[in-house]
C-alpha positions in Angstrom: 108.0 308.0 235.8 104.7 306.6 234.8 104.0 302.9 234.2 101.4 302.6 231.4 101.4 298.8 231.3 103.6 296.1 232.6 106.2 296.6 229.9 105.9 300.3 229.0 107.4 303.0 231.2 107.2 306.7 230.3 109.3 309.3 231.9 106.7 312.0 232.0 108.7 314.2 234.4 111.5 314.4 231.8 109.1 315.2 229.0 107.5 318.0 231.1 110.9 319.3 232.0 112.0 319.5 228.4 108.8 321.3 227.4 109.2 323.8 230.2 112.8 324.6 229.2 111.5 325.3 225.7 109.1 328.0 226.9 110.9 329.6 229.8 112.2 332.6 227.9 108.7 333.2 226.6 107.4 333.0 230.2 110.0 335.5 231.4 109.1 338.0 228.8 105.4 337.6 229.6 105.9 338.1 233.3 107.9 341.3 232.7 105.2 342.6 230.3 102.6 342.1 233.1 104.7 343.7 235.8 106.5 346.5 233.9 109.6 345.5 235.8 110.6 342.8 238.2 113.4 341.7 240.5 114.7 338.1 239.8 113.2 336.6 242.9 109.8 338.0 241.8 110.2 336.3 238.4 111.2 333.0 240.1 108.2 333.3 242.5 105.7 333.8 239.6 107.2 330.9 237.6 106.9 328.6 240.7 103.3 329.8 241.3 102.6 328.8 237.7 104.2 325.4 238.4 107.2 326.2 236.1 109.7 325.0 238.6 112.9 327.0 238.3 116.0 327.9 240.4 118.2 331.0 240.4 120.9 329.1 238.6 118.6 328.6 235.7 117.1 332.1 235.6 120.2 334.2 235.6 121.7 332.8 232.5 118.4 333.3 230.7 118.1 336.9 231.9 121.7 337.5 230.7 121.0 336.0 227.3 117.8 338.0 226.9 119.6 341.2 227.9 122.5 340.5 225.5 119.9 340.0 222.7 118.5 343.4 223.5 115.2 342.1 224.8 115.7 343.2 228.4 117.2 346.1 230.3 117.8 346.5 234.0 118.3 349.2 236.6 119.9 349.0 240.0 118.0 350.1 243.1 119.4 350.4 246.6 117.9 348.0 249.1 117.2 348.8 252.7 117.9 345.1 253.5 121.2 344.2 251.8 122.9 344.7 248.5 121.4 346.7 245.6 118.7 345.0 243.5 118.6 344.6 239.8 115.2 345.2 238.3 114.5 343.9 234.8 112.1 345.3 232.2 111.4 344.8 228.5 113.0 346.9 225.8 111.0 347.9 222.7 112.6 345.0 221.0 111.5 342.7 223.9 107.9 343.9 223.6 107.9 343.3 219.8 109.5 339.9 220.3 106.9 339.0 222.9 104.1 339.9 220.5 105.7 337.6 217.9 106.1 334.8 220.4 102.4 335.2 221.3 101.5 334.8 217.7 103.8 331.7 217.4 102.4 330.2 220.6 98.8 330.7 219.5 99.6 329.1 216.2 101.2 326.1 217.8 98.2 325.7 220.2 95.8 325.8 217.2 97.9 323.3 215.3 98.0 320.9 218.2 94.2 321.2 218.6 93.8 320.4 214.9 96.1 317.4 215.1 94.3 316.0 218.2 90.8 316.6 217.0 90.6 316.8 213.2 90.8 313.4 211.6 91.0 314.9 208.1 93.9 317.0 209.1 95.7 314.0 210.6 95.1 311.9 207.4 96.4 314.7 205.2 99.6 315.0 207.3 100.0 311.2 207.2 99.5 311.1 203.4 102.0 314.0 202.9 104.6 312.3 205.1 104.1 308.9 203.4 104.8 310.5 200.0 108.1 312.1 201.1 
Protein backbone atom coordinates (compact mmCIF):
# COMPACT_ATOMS: atom_id res chain seq x y z
CA UNK A 1 0.00 0.00 0.00
CA UNK A 2 1.34 3.38 -0.92
CA UNK A 3 0.07 6.73 0.35
CA UNK A 4 0.37 9.34 -2.39
CA UNK A 5 -1.13 12.15 -0.43
CA UNK A 6 -3.15 12.46 2.74
CA UNK A 7 -6.35 11.40 0.98
CA UNK A 8 -5.13 9.04 -1.76
CA UNK A 9 -3.99 5.48 -1.10
CA UNK A 10 -2.88 3.17 -3.91
CA UNK A 11 -2.62 -0.57 -3.41
CA UNK A 12 0.48 -1.01 -5.59
CA UNK A 13 1.07 -4.55 -4.28
CA UNK A 14 -2.30 -5.63 -5.65
CA UNK A 15 -1.59 -3.94 -8.99
CA UNK A 16 1.78 -5.70 -9.27
CA UNK A 17 0.20 -9.02 -8.31
CA UNK A 18 -2.47 -8.72 -11.02
CA UNK A 19 0.10 -7.77 -13.65
CA UNK A 20 2.32 -10.73 -12.68
CA UNK A 21 -0.60 -13.15 -12.92
CA UNK A 22 -1.25 -11.95 -16.44
CA UNK A 23 2.23 -12.85 -17.65
CA UNK A 24 3.09 -15.96 -15.62
CA UNK A 25 2.26 -18.39 -18.42
CA UNK A 26 4.46 -16.38 -20.80
CA UNK A 27 7.28 -16.47 -18.24
CA UNK A 28 6.97 -20.26 -17.83
CA UNK A 29 7.25 -20.79 -21.58
CA UNK A 30 10.27 -18.47 -21.70
CA UNK A 31 12.03 -20.32 -18.87
CA UNK A 32 11.45 -23.67 -20.56
CA UNK A 33 12.75 -22.31 -23.87
CA UNK A 34 15.98 -21.22 -22.19
CA UNK A 35 16.48 -24.49 -20.29
CA UNK A 36 15.22 -27.05 -22.85
CA UNK A 37 13.51 -28.77 -19.92
CA UNK A 38 13.01 -28.05 -16.24
CA UNK A 39 11.72 -29.55 -13.03
CA UNK A 40 8.93 -27.57 -11.31
CA UNK A 41 11.19 -26.42 -8.46
CA UNK A 42 13.66 -25.02 -11.02
CA UNK A 43 10.85 -23.03 -12.66
CA UNK A 44 9.75 -21.70 -9.26
CA UNK A 45 13.33 -20.78 -8.38
CA UNK A 46 13.85 -18.88 -11.63
CA UNK A 47 10.56 -17.04 -11.21
CA UNK A 48 11.50 -16.07 -7.64
CA UNK A 49 14.97 -14.93 -8.79
CA UNK A 50 13.21 -12.68 -11.30
CA UNK A 51 10.99 -11.35 -8.47
CA UNK A 52 7.91 -13.05 -9.91
CA UNK A 53 6.81 -14.41 -6.54
CA UNK A 54 5.06 -17.75 -7.00
CA UNK A 55 4.27 -20.85 -4.95
CA UNK A 56 3.84 -24.46 -6.01
CA UNK A 57 0.08 -24.20 -5.60
CA UNK A 58 0.07 -21.55 -8.32
CA UNK A 59 2.56 -23.21 -10.66
CA UNK A 60 1.10 -26.70 -10.98
CA UNK A 61 -2.32 -25.63 -12.30
CA UNK A 62 -0.57 -23.42 -14.88
CA UNK A 63 1.68 -26.28 -15.98
CA UNK A 64 -1.33 -28.59 -16.24
CA UNK A 65 -3.28 -26.05 -18.28
CA UNK A 66 -0.33 -25.49 -20.63
CA UNK A 67 0.13 -29.26 -21.01
CA UNK A 68 -3.58 -29.71 -21.78
CA UNK A 69 -3.30 -26.95 -24.40
CA UNK A 70 -0.48 -28.89 -26.05
CA UNK A 71 2.17 -26.30 -25.20
CA UNK A 72 4.18 -28.52 -22.83
CA UNK A 73 5.11 -32.14 -22.51
CA UNK A 74 6.83 -33.90 -19.64
CA UNK A 75 8.90 -36.94 -18.87
CA UNK A 76 9.46 -38.78 -15.62
CA UNK A 77 12.96 -39.35 -14.28
CA UNK A 78 13.85 -41.50 -11.31
CA UNK A 79 15.39 -39.56 -8.45
CA UNK A 80 18.13 -40.78 -6.13
CA UNK A 81 16.59 -38.69 -3.36
CA UNK A 82 12.88 -39.43 -3.30
CA UNK A 83 10.04 -39.93 -5.75
CA UNK A 84 10.46 -39.65 -9.54
CA UNK A 85 10.62 -36.13 -10.94
CA UNK A 86 8.53 -34.68 -13.74
CA UNK A 87 10.60 -32.64 -16.22
CA UNK A 88 8.71 -30.22 -18.47
CA UNK A 89 9.68 -29.05 -21.95
CA UNK A 90 8.07 -27.15 -24.80
CA UNK A 91 6.27 -28.87 -27.64
CA UNK A 92 6.48 -27.47 -31.17
CA UNK A 93 3.15 -25.76 -30.51
CA UNK A 94 4.63 -24.30 -27.31
CA UNK A 95 7.63 -22.93 -29.22
CA UNK A 96 5.37 -21.32 -31.83
CA UNK A 97 3.12 -19.93 -29.11
CA UNK A 98 6.14 -18.44 -27.34
CA UNK A 99 7.26 -16.72 -30.56
CA UNK A 100 3.79 -15.23 -30.95
CA UNK A 101 3.75 -14.13 -27.30
CA UNK A 102 7.17 -12.51 -27.82
CA UNK A 103 5.68 -10.51 -30.72
CA UNK A 104 2.63 -9.54 -28.66
CA UNK A 105 4.79 -8.56 -25.67
CA UNK A 106 7.14 -6.44 -27.81
CA UNK A 107 4.13 -4.73 -29.39
CA UNK A 108 2.65 -3.96 -25.97
CA UNK A 109 5.94 -2.54 -24.72
CA UNK A 110 6.19 -0.28 -27.78
CA UNK A 111 2.58 0.85 -27.36
CA UNK A 112 3.15 1.73 -23.72
CA UNK A 113 6.32 3.64 -24.64
CA UNK A 114 4.33 5.62 -27.22
CA UNK A 115 1.55 6.36 -24.78
CA UNK A 116 3.98 7.52 -22.11
CA UNK A 117 6.23 9.62 -24.35
CA UNK A 118 4.37 10.65 -27.51
CA UNK A 119 2.06 13.57 -26.88
CA UNK A 120 0.63 13.41 -30.43
CA UNK A 121 -0.18 9.73 -29.98
CA UNK A 122 -1.93 10.45 -26.70
CA UNK A 123 -3.94 13.32 -28.20
CA UNK A 124 -5.02 11.13 -31.15
CA UNK A 125 -6.19 8.39 -28.77
CA UNK A 126 -8.09 10.93 -26.68
CA UNK A 127 -9.76 12.44 -29.77
CA UNK A 128 -10.73 8.97 -30.99
CA UNK A 129 -12.15 8.00 -27.58
CA UNK A 130 -14.04 11.28 -27.26
CA UNK A 131 -15.75 10.68 -30.62
CA UNK A 132 -17.04 7.22 -29.64
